[in-house]
C-alpha positions as a Markdown table, in Angstrom:
| # | Residue | x | y | z |
|---|---|---|---|---|
| 1 | Met | 99.2 | 118.1 | 99.7 |
| 2 | Asp | 96.1 | 120.4 | 101.8 |
| 3 | Glu | 92.6 | 120.8 | 99.6 |
| 4 | Trp | 90.3 | 123.0 | 100.0 |
| 5 | Val | 86.6 | 122.6 | 99.4 |
| 6 | Gln | 84.3 | 125.8 | 99.3 |
| 7 | Ile | 81.3 | 125.5 | 101.5 |
| 8 | Asp | 80.7 | 129.1 | 102.9 |
| 9 | Pro | 81.7 | 132.4 | 101.7 |
| 10 | Gln | 84.9 | 131.4 | 103.7 |
| 11 | Pro | 87.0 | 128.6 | 102.3 |
| 12 | Leu | 87.1 | 125.0 | 104.4 |
| 13 | Lys | 90.4 | 123.5 | 104.7 |
| 14 | Leu | 90.3 | 119.7 | 104.9 |
| 15 | Lys | 91.6 | 118.7 | 108.6 |
| 16 | Gly | 94.5 | 116.2 | 107.8 |
| 17 | Gln | 94.2 | 116.9 | 103.7 |
| 18 | Met | 92.2 | 114.9 | 100.9 |
| 19 | Gln | 94.9 | 112.0 | 101.5 |
| 20 | His | 96.6 | 110.9 | 98.2 |
| 21 | Gly | 93.9 | 112.0 | 95.9 |
| 22 | Thr | 95.7 | 114.2 | 94.4 |
| 23 | Leu | 97.7 | 111.1 | 92.9 |
| 24 | Leu | 94.3 | 110.3 | 91.0 |
| 25 | Arg | 95.5 | 112.8 | 88.0 |
| 26 | Ala | 98.3 | 111.0 | 87.1 |
| 27 | Met | 96.5 | 107.6 | 87.0 |
| 28 | Gly | 93.3 | 108.4 | 85.7 |
| 29 | Asn | 90.3 | 110.0 | 87.9 |
| 30 | Arg | 87.7 | 107.4 | 87.4 |
| 31 | Val | 86.2 | 106.6 | 91.0 |
| 32 | Val | 83.6 | 104.6 | 92.3 |
| 33 | Val | 81.8 | 105.7 | 95.2 |
| 34 | Ala | 79.8 | 103.1 | 97.4 |
| 35 | Met | 77.0 | 105.0 | 97.7 |
| 36 | Ser | 74.7 | 103.6 | 100.9 |
| 37 | Gly | 72.0 | 106.6 | 100.8 |
| 38 | Gly | 73.3 | 108.1 | 103.6 |
| 39 | Val | 74.7 | 111.6 | 103.9 |
| 40 | Asp | 78.1 | 110.9 | 104.6 |
| 41 | Ser | 78.6 | 108.7 | 101.4 |
| 42 | Ser | 76.4 | 111.3 | 99.2 |
| 43 | Val | 79.2 | 114.2 | 100.4 |
| 44 | Ala | 81.9 | 112.0 | 99.7 |
| 45 | Ala | 80.8 | 111.8 | 96.0 |
| 46 | Ala | 79.8 | 115.6 | 95.7 |
| 47 | Leu | 83.4 | 116.3 | 97.2 |
| 48 | Leu | 85.1 | 114.6 | 95.1 |
| 49 | Gln | 83.3 | 115.6 | 91.9 |
| 50 | Glu | 83.7 | 119.0 | 92.7 |
| 51 | Glu | 87.2 | 118.1 | 93.1 |
| 52 | Gly | 86.9 | 117.3 | 89.0 |
| 53 | Tyr | 86.6 | 113.3 | 89.7 |
| 54 | Asp | 84.8 | 111.1 | 87.2 |
| 55 | Val | 82.4 | 109.7 | 89.8 |
| 56 | Val | 80.4 | 106.8 | 89.4 |
| 57 | Gly | 78.1 | 105.6 | 91.8 |
| 58 | Ile | 77.5 | 101.9 | 93.3 |
| 59 | Thr | 74.6 | 100.8 | 96.1 |
| 60 | Leu | 75.4 | 97.6 | 97.3 |
| 61 | Arg | 72.2 | 95.1 | 97.8 |
| 62 | Leu | 72.5 | 93.4 | 100.7 |
| 63 | Trp | 69.4 | 92.3 | 102.6 |
| 64 | Pro | 66.2 | 91.2 | 100.5 |
| 65 | Asp | 63.1 | 94.0 | 100.7 |
| 66 | Glu | 60.6 | 90.8 | 101.9 |
| 67 | Glu | 62.6 | 89.9 | 104.8 |
| 68 | Glu | 60.5 | 90.4 | 107.9 |
| 69 | Gly | 61.1 | 92.9 | 110.3 |
| 70 | His | 63.9 | 94.6 | 108.5 |
| 71 | Thr | 64.0 | 98.4 | 107.7 |
| 72 | His | 67.4 | 99.7 | 107.7 |
| 73 | Pro | 67.7 | 102.0 | 104.7 |
| 74 | Cys | 70.8 | 100.6 | 104.4 |
| 75 | Cys | 70.1 | 97.2 | 103.2 |
| 76 | Leu | 66.5 | 98.0 | 101.6 |
| 77 | Ser | 65.0 | 99.7 | 98.5 |
| 78 | Glu | 65.0 | 103.1 | 100.5 |
| 79 | Gly | 69.0 | 103.4 | 100.7 |
| 80 | Val | 69.1 | 102.3 | 96.7 |
| 81 | Lys | 66.1 | 105.4 | 96.3 |
| 82 | Asp | 68.0 | 107.8 | 98.4 |
| 83 | Ala | 71.7 | 107.4 | 96.5 |
| 84 | Gln | 69.9 | 107.2 | 92.9 |
| 85 | Ala | 68.7 | 110.8 | 94.0 |
| 86 | Val | 71.7 | 112.0 | 94.8 |
| 87 | Ala | 73.3 | 110.7 | 91.6 |
| 88 | Leu | 70.7 | 112.2 | 89.9 |
| 89 | Arg | 71.3 | 115.5 | 91.5 |
| 90 | Leu | 74.7 | 115.6 | 91.3 |
| 91 | Gly | 74.4 | 114.1 | 87.6 |
| 92 | Ile | 76.7 | 111.2 | 87.8 |
| 93 | Pro | 76.0 | 107.0 | 86.9 |
| 94 | His | 74.7 | 105.0 | 89.3 |
| 95 | Tyr | 74.4 | 101.6 | 89.5 |
| 96 | Val | 73.3 | 98.9 | 91.7 |
| 97 | Leu | 75.4 | 95.9 | 92.7 |
| 98 | Asn | 73.6 | 92.8 | 94.0 |
| 99 | Met | 75.5 | 91.0 | 96.9 |
| 100 | Glu | 73.4 | 89.2 | 99.1 |
| 101 | Glu | 74.8 | 85.9 | 98.8 |
| 102 | Pro | 78.2 | 87.0 | 100.4 |
| 103 | Phe | 76.7 | 89.4 | 102.7 |
| 104 | Leu | 74.5 | 86.0 | 104.3 |
| 105 | Glu | 77.4 | 83.8 | 104.2 |
| 106 | His | 80.4 | 86.0 | 105.4 |
| 107 | Val | 78.2 | 88.7 | 107.2 |
| 108 | Val | 75.0 | 87.4 | 108.5 |
| 109 | Asp | 76.2 | 83.5 | 108.8 |
| 110 | Tyr | 78.9 | 84.8 | 110.6 |
| 111 | Phe | 77.0 | 86.4 | 113.2 |
| 112 | Cys | 75.0 | 84.0 | 114.3 |
| 113 | Asp | 77.5 | 81.2 | 114.2 |
| 114 | Glu | 79.8 | 83.3 | 116.4 |
| 115 | Tyr | 77.1 | 84.0 | 118.7 |
| 116 | Ala | 76.1 | 80.0 | 119.3 |
| 117 | Arg | 80.0 | 80.0 | 120.1 |
| 118 | Gly | 79.7 | 82.2 | 122.7 |
| 119 | Arg | 81.3 | 85.5 | 121.1 |
| 120 | Thr | 80.3 | 88.6 | 120.8 |
| 121 | Pro | 80.7 | 89.6 | 116.9 |
| 122 | Asn | 81.1 | 92.7 | 115.4 |
| 123 | Pro | 79.3 | 92.4 | 111.4 |
| 124 | Cys | 80.7 | 95.8 | 110.4 |
| 125 | Leu | 84.0 | 94.4 | 110.8 |
| 126 | Ala | 83.2 | 91.5 | 108.5 |
| 127 | Cys | 81.5 | 93.5 | 106.2 |
| 128 | Asn | 84.2 | 95.9 | 105.7 |
| 129 | Arg | 86.6 | 93.4 | 105.7 |
| 130 | Val | 85.3 | 91.3 | 103.2 |
| 131 | Leu | 82.7 | 92.6 | 100.9 |
| 132 | Lys | 83.3 | 96.2 | 100.8 |
| 133 | Phe | 87.4 | 96.6 | 101.0 |
| 134 | His | 87.5 | 93.0 | 99.1 |
| 135 | Leu | 85.3 | 92.1 | 96.5 |
| 136 | Leu | 83.9 | 95.2 | 96.2 |
| 137 | Leu | 87.0 | 96.7 | 95.9 |
| 138 | Met | 87.7 | 93.7 | 93.0 |
| 139 | Lys | 84.8 | 94.8 | 91.1 |
| 140 | Val | 86.1 | 98.5 | 91.2 |
| 141 | Met | 89.3 | 98.0 | 89.6 |
| 142 | Ala | 87.9 | 95.9 | 86.9 |
| 143 | Leu | 85.7 | 99.0 | 86.0 |
| 144 | Gly | 88.8 | 100.2 | 85.5 |
| 145 | Ala | 88.6 | 103.1 | 88.4 |
| 146 | Ser | 91.7 | 104.1 | 89.9 |
| 147 | His | 89.5 | 104.4 | 93.7 |
| 148 | Leu | 86.9 | 103.2 | 96.0 |
| 149 | Val | 85.5 | 105.9 | 97.6 |
| 150 | Thr | 83.0 | 105.8 | 101.4 |
| 151 | Gly | 81.4 | 107.6 | 103.6 |
| 152 | His | 83.7 | 106.2 | 106.8 |
| 153 | Tyr | 84.9 | 108.9 | 109.1 |
| 154 | Cys | 88.8 | 108.0 | 108.9 |
| 155 | Arg | 91.9 | 108.7 | 106.8 |
| 156 | Val | 94.9 | 107.9 | 104.5 |
| 157 | Ile | 97.8 | 109.5 | 103.9 |
| 158 | Ser | 100.9 | 109.0 | 102.3 |
| 159 | Ser | 104.4 | 108.7 | 103.4 |
| 160 | Pro | 107.8 | 107.7 | 102.3 |
| 161 | Gly | 107.5 | 104.4 | 104.0 |
| 162 | Gly | 103.9 | 103.7 | 102.9 |
| 163 | Phe | 100.0 | 104.7 | 103.3 |
| 164 | Arg | 99.1 | 105.1 | 107.2 |
| 165 | Leu | 95.7 | 105.1 | 108.2 |
| 166 | Leu | 94.6 | 108.2 | 110.9 |
| 167 | Arg | 92.0 | 108.3 | 112.7 |
| 168 | Gly | 88.8 | 110.7 | 111.4 |
| 169 | Val | 89.0 | 114.0 | 113.0 |
| 170 | Asp | 85.5 | 113.8 | 114.3 |
| 171 | Glu | 86.5 | 112.1 | 117.9 |
| 172 | Ala | 82.7 | 111.0 | 118.0 |
| 173 | Lys | 82.2 | 109.6 | 114.6 |
| 174 | Asp | 85.6 | 108.2 | 114.6 |
| 175 | Gln | 86.0 | 104.2 | 112.3 |
| 176 | Ser | 88.8 | 103.3 | 112.1 |
| 177 | Tyr | 88.4 | 100.9 | 114.6 |
| 178 | Phe | 86.3 | 98.9 | 111.7 |
| 179 | Leu | 89.2 | 99.5 | 109.1 |
| 180 | Tyr | 92.1 | 98.0 | 110.6 |
| 181 | Ala | 92.3 | 95.1 | 108.2 |
| 182 | Leu | 93.2 | 97.4 | 105.6 |
| 183 | Gly | 97.0 | 97.0 | 104.4 |
| 184 | Gln | 98.7 | 98.3 | 101.9 |
| 185 | Gln | 97.7 | 97.5 | 98.8 |
| 186 | Glu | 93.9 | 98.1 | 99.6 |
| 187 | Met | 95.2 | 101.7 | 101.2 |
| 188 | Ala | 96.5 | 102.7 | 98.0 |
| 189 | His | 93.4 | 102.2 | 96.3 |
| 190 | Val | 90.5 | 104.0 | 98.6 |
| 191 | Leu | 89.5 | 107.1 | 99.3 |
| 192 | Phe | 87.8 | 109.3 | 102.7 |
| 193 | Pro | 87.1 | 112.0 | 101.9 |
| 194 | Val | 84.4 | 112.9 | 104.7 |
| 195 | Gly | 87.1 | 112.1 | 106.9 |
| 196 | Ala | 88.7 | 115.5 | 107.4 |
| 197 | Leu | 85.3 | 116.8 | 108.4 |
| 198 | Thr | 83.0 | 117.0 | 111.2 |
| 199 | Lys | 80.1 | 115.8 | 110.9 |
| 200 | Ala | 78.3 | 119.4 | 111.6 |
| 201 | Glu | 80.1 | 120.5 | 108.3 |
| 202 | Val | 79.6 | 117.5 | 106.2 |
| 203 | Arg | 75.6 | 118.4 | 107.1 |
| 204 | Arg | 76.2 | 121.7 | 106.4 |
| 205 | Tyr | 78.4 | 120.7 | 102.7 |
| 206 | Ala | 75.4 | 118.5 | 102.1 |
| 207 | Arg | 72.9 | 121.4 | 102.5 |
| 208 | Arg | 74.8 | 123.9 | 100.4 |
| 209 | Arg | 75.0 | 121.2 | 97.7 |
| 210 | Gly | 71.4 | 120.9 | 97.6 |
| 211 | Leu | 71.7 | 116.8 | 98.0 |
| 212 | Pro | 68.3 | 115.6 | 99.1 |
| 213 | Val | 69.8 | 113.5 | 102.1 |
| 214 | Ala | 71.4 | 116.6 | 103.9 |
| 215 | Asp | 69.3 | 115.7 | 107.2 |
| 216 | Lys | 68.8 | 112.4 | 106.9 |
| 217 | Gly | 68.9 | 110.2 | 110.1 |
| 218 | Glu | 71.8 | 108.1 | 111.5 |
| 219 | Ser | 71.9 | 104.3 | 110.5 |
| 220 | Gln | 72.1 | 101.9 | 113.2 |
| 221 | Asp | 74.8 | 99.7 | 114.1 |
| 222 | Ile | 73.4 | 96.4 | 113.1 |
| 223 | Cys | 72.2 | 97.3 | 109.4 |
| 224 | Phe | 70.2 | 93.6 | 109.1 |
| 225 | Val | 69.0 | 93.4 | 112.7 |
| 226 | Ser | 65.9 | 95.5 | 113.8 |
| 227 | Gly | 65.8 | 95.8 | 117.2 |
| 228 | Asp | 66.9 | 92.7 | 119.8 |
| 229 | Tyr | 69.7 | 90.8 | 117.8 |
| 230 | Arg | 68.2 | 87.7 | 120.4 |
| 231 | Thr | 64.8 | 87.9 | 118.2 |
| 232 | Phe | 67.1 | 88.1 | 114.9 |
| 233 | Val | 70.0 | 85.2 | 116.2 |
| 234 | Ser | 66.8 | 83.2 | 118.1 |
| 235 | Lys | 64.6 | 82.6 | 114.1 |
| 236 | Arg | 68.2 | 81.0 | 112.9 |
| 237 | Leu | 69.2 | 78.5 | 115.5 |
| 238 | Ser | 68.4 | 76.2 | 118.1 |
| 239 | Phe | 70.2 | 76.9 | 121.7 |
| 240 | Ala | 70.1 | 74.0 | 124.6 |
| 241 | Pro | 69.0 | 75.2 | 128.1 |
| 242 | Gly | 72.2 | 75.1 | 130.5 |
| 243 | Pro | 73.1 | 76.0 | 134.2 |
| 244 | Met | 73.8 | 80.0 | 135.0 |
| 245 | Val | 76.8 | 79.5 | 137.5 |
| 246 | Asp | 78.7 | 82.2 | 139.6 |
| 247 | Thr | 82.2 | 82.2 | 139.5 |
| 248 | Gly | 82.7 | 79.9 | 141.9 |
| 249 | Gly | 81.0 | 77.2 | 139.9 |
| 250 | Gly | 77.4 | 77.6 | 142.1 |
| 251 | Val | 74.7 | 77.4 | 140.2 |
| 252 | Val | 72.6 | 80.0 | 140.9 |
| 253 | Gly | 69.8 | 79.7 | 137.9 |
| 254 | Glu | 69.3 | 78.3 | 134.6 |
| 255 | His | 69.2 | 80.1 | 131.0 |
| 256 | Ser | 68.2 | 79.6 | 127.5 |
| 257 | Gly | 70.6 | 80.0 | 125.5 |
| 258 | Val | 74.6 | 80.9 | 125.6 |
| 259 | Ala | 74.3 | 82.9 | 122.1 |
| 260 | Leu | 71.3 | 85.0 | 124.2 |
| 261 | Phe | 73.7 | 86.6 | 126.5 |
| 262 | Thr | 77.0 | 89.0 | 126.2 |
| 263 | Val | 80.0 | 90.0 | 128.4 |
| 264 | Gly | 78.9 | 92.6 | 130.4 |
| 265 | Gln | 75.4 | 92.0 | 130.3 |
| 266 | Arg | 73.8 | 92.7 | 133.7 |
| 267 | Arg | 69.1 | 93.0 | 132.7 |
| 268 | Gly | 67.7 | 89.6 | 131.5 |
| 269 | Leu | 69.7 | 87.4 | 133.6 |
| 270 | Gly | 66.2 | 85.8 | 135.1 |
| 271 | Ile | 68.0 | 85.5 | 138.7 |
| 272 | Gly | 66.2 | 88.3 | 141.2 |
| 273 | Gly | 67.2 | 89.4 | 144.3 |
| 274 | Gly | 70.4 | 90.0 | 146.2 |
| 275 | Pro | 73.6 | 91.8 | 144.7 |
| 276 | Val | 73.6 | 93.0 | 141.4 |
| 277 | Arg | 75.3 | 90.6 | 139.0 |
| 278 | Tyr | 77.1 | 90.8 | 135.6 |
| 279 | Val | 78.0 | 87.7 | 132.5 |
| 280 | Val | 81.6 | 88.0 | 133.1 |
| 281 | Arg | 81.9 | 84.8 | 130.9 |
| 282 | Leu | 80.6 | 82.1 | 128.6 |
| 283 | Glu | 81.3 | 79.2 | 128.3 |
| 284 | Pro | 79.4 | 77.0 | 125.0 |
| 285 | Asp | 81.1 | 73.8 | 125.3 |
| 286 | Asp | 79.3 | 73.2 | 128.4 |
| 287 | Cys | 76.6 | 75.0 | 127.8 |
| 288 | Arg | 77.3 | 77.5 | 130.6 |
| 289 | Val | 76.3 | 81.5 | 131.6 |
| 290 | Val | 78.8 | 82.3 | 134.4 |
| 291 | Val | 78.3 | 85.5 | 136.4 |
| 292 | Gly | 80.0 | 87.7 | 139.3 |
| 293 | Asp | 80.2 | 90.9 | 140.4 |
| 294 | Glu | 81.2 | 93.9 | 138.0 |
| 295 | Val | 85.3 | 93.7 | 139.6 |
| 296 | Glu | 85.8 | 90.6 | 137.9 |
| 297 | Leu | 84.5 | 92.0 | 134.4 |
| 298 | Tyr | 87.4 | 93.0 | 134.1 |
| 299 | Ser | 91.1 | 91.6 | 132.8 |
| 300 | Ser | 94.3 | 92.6 | 132.8 |
| 301 | Arg | 95.8 | 90.3 | 129.5 |
| 302 | Leu | 94.3 | 88.7 | 126.3 |
| 303 | Arg | 94.9 | 87.2 | 123.2 |
| 304 | Ala | 94.3 | 87.7 | 119.6 |
| 305 | Asn | 94.4 | 86.2 | 116.6 |
| 306 | Asn | 93.3 | 86.5 | 112.9 |
| 307 | Leu | 95.8 | 89.2 | 112.6 |
| 308 | Cys | 95.7 | 92.0 | 110.1 |
| 309 | Trp | 98.3 | 95.4 | 110.0 |
| 310 | Thr | 98.2 | 97.9 | 107.8 |
| 311 | Gly | 102.3 | 98.0 | 107.8 |
| 312 | Thr | 105.0 | 95.2 | 108.8 |
| 313 | Ala | 104.4 | 93.0 | 111.7 |
| 314 | Pro | 105.9 | 93.5 | 115.2 |
| 315 | Asp | 108.8 | 91.2 | 115.6 |
| 316 | Lys | 109.1 | 91.8 | 119.6 |
| 317 | Thr | 106.9 | 93.5 | 122.5 |
| 318 | Met | 105.9 | 97.3 | 121.4 |
| 319 | Asp | 103.8 | 100.1 | 123.3 |
| 320 | Val | 100.6 | 100.3 | 121.9 |
| 321 | Leu | 97.7 | 102.2 | 122.7 |
| 322 | Val | 94.7 | 100.1 | 122.2 |
| 323 | Arg | 90.4 | 99.9 | 121.4 |
| 324 | Val | 88.9 | 96.9 | 122.6 |
| 325 | Arg | 85.7 | 98.4 | 121.2 |
| 326 | His | 84.1 | 101.0 | 118.8 |
| 327 | Leu | 84.7 | 104.1 | 120.7 |
| 328 | Ala | 86.2 | 103.3 | 123.5 |
| 329 | Arg | 88.7 | 105.1 | 125.7 |
| 330 | Leu | 92.2 | 104.2 | 123.9 |
| 331 | Ala | 94.3 | 102.4 | 126.4 |
| 332 | Pro | 98.0 | 102.3 | 127.1 |
| 333 | Ala | 98.8 | 98.4 | 126.7 |
| 334 | Thr | 101.9 | 96.1 | 125.2 |
| 335 | Val | 101.6 | 93.6 | 122.2 |
| 336 | Thr | 104.0 | 90.4 | 122.1 |
| 337 | Pro | 104.1 | 88.2 | 119.0 |
| 338 | Ala | 102.8 | 85.0 | 120.1 |
| 339 | Gly | 103.1 | 81.8 | 117.5 |
| 340 | Ser | 100.0 | 83.2 | 115.2 |
| 341 | Gly | 98.4 | 85.1 | 117.8 |
| 342 | Val | 99.9 | 88.3 | 120.3 |
| 343 | Met | 99.5 | 89.0 | 124.3 |
| 344 | Val | 98.1 | 91.9 | 125.3 |
| 345 | Glu | 99.1 | 92.9 | 128.4 |
| 346 | Phe | 96.8 | 96.2 | 129.3 |
| 347 | Ala | 98.6 | 99.2 | 131.8 |
| 348 | Leu | 94.9 | 99.5 | 134.4 |
| 349 | Ser | 92.5 | 96.7 | 133.5 |
| 350 | Gln | 89.7 | 97.0 | 130.7 |
| 351 | Arg | 85.7 | 96.7 | 131.8 |
| 352 | Ala | 83.9 | 93.7 | 129.6 |
| 353 | Val | 86.2 | 92.8 | 126.9 |
| 354 | Ala | 84.3 | 90.1 | 125.1 |
| 355 | Pro | 86.0 | 87.6 | 123.2 |
| 356 | Gly | 85.2 | 87.6 | 119.3 |
| 357 | Gln | 85.2 | 91.5 | 119.4 |
| 358 | Ala | 88.4 | 93.2 | 117.8 |
| 359 | Val | 91.0 | 95.0 | 119.4 |
| 360 | Val | 92.7 | 97.5 | 117.3 |
| 361 | Phe | 96.2 | 99.2 | 117.8 |
| 362 | Tyr | 97.1 | 102.5 | 117.5 |
| 363 | Ala | 101.0 | 104.3 | 117.6 |
| 364 | Ala | 101.4 | 104.6 | 121.4 |
| 365 | Asp | 103.7 | 108.0 | 120.2 |
| 366 | Asn | 101.4 | 110.1 | 118.4 |
| 367 | Gly | 98.7 | 109.7 | 120.9 |
| 368 | Gly | 96.7 | 107.2 | 119.1 |
| 369 | Glu | 96.2 | 108.8 | 115.9 |
| 370 | Glu | 97.5 | 105.8 | 113.5 |
| 371 | Val | 95.8 | 102.7 | 113.3 |
| 372 | Leu | 99.0 | 100.1 | 113.3 |
| 373 | Gly | 96.6 | 97.2 | 113.1 |
| 374 | Gly | 94.5 | 94.7 | 115.1 |
| 375 | Gly | 93.0 | 90.7 | 115.1 |
| 376 | Thr | 90.1 | 89.5 | 116.9 |
| 377 | Ile | 90.0 | 89.0 | 120.7 |
| 378 | Asp | 90.2 | 85.3 | 121.0 |
| 379 | Arg | 90.8 | 84.6 | 125.0 |
| 380 | Val | 90.5 | 86.9 | 128.2 |
| 381 | Gly | 92.2 | 87.0 | 131.2 |
| 382 | Val | 94.9 | 84.1 | 130.0 |
């Protein structure tokens, strides 16, 4: 099911195919593209238009313009204006959908609450899982469109056993880690056209099509935070000070709030002199920040809950490759069902594994090409 896109005089083959996109012609060919105003989603819209689909652009309004200190264009009016400019260039309709309230509840409040619990959240996971591939996908289906399209660097292919989620072709841009929560129902109605391209190919195509965002810069990781997350969280939460202790329980200093620290942090601990120390654990119930040597950052086990599987959940121990953070090196491990969660055992201990982050499982038998599922890291070293 390979597709071709004319970029240069030589055709550029989309590596790994345009997923299951050719099925659209049998189902109706209207697709809705979530256009952030960046180059990736803009190229996604242009690619599908070139394939002959009826493309509609939607930009999510996630954050009020008047919010002080927030200048990231995907949330503010600059992103809307860029998306509108691209839509005008392509000659497609474009709409703005206000999702400020669910974004505040499911992403921003979650982000702050997790830090208050001594955990390290990943707001992009929450945004994708709840806003884009649940709330927005439902609205897309209500519009009579067959698929939601985004600019994520990953791929969905169809197979006799169902839909499969694969890593993006560009290893440096792969975003499959953020999309492990996609199940069969969601994958049947999503398309990721740029997942089969490299970033360089995406930019080259954007220039060929004359898209006004062809050379627009990359977006930052947390779209609603400008600068240090601690400043953002401090405006929304109050913190209790407490002791900073070593792994033996000895007090080595004081801290101003557990939420202001993350596992693996080395700078800003306020305990000068002596050997270099890192945050190795946070204990919010006792209002303690635990520090130690770098070797104490390594863990061989974790427990994860809030699991999602792209296919059938495993009923016994299986060998997998895992990531405990975005673009981390794939690590061999075993996953064993344990009640409502799983136990993960690493072949080699992993550094700075943080509760609240996601652990994502990749198939071991194909070099980690396919995403099997994932969950939220609940406890480390258990």
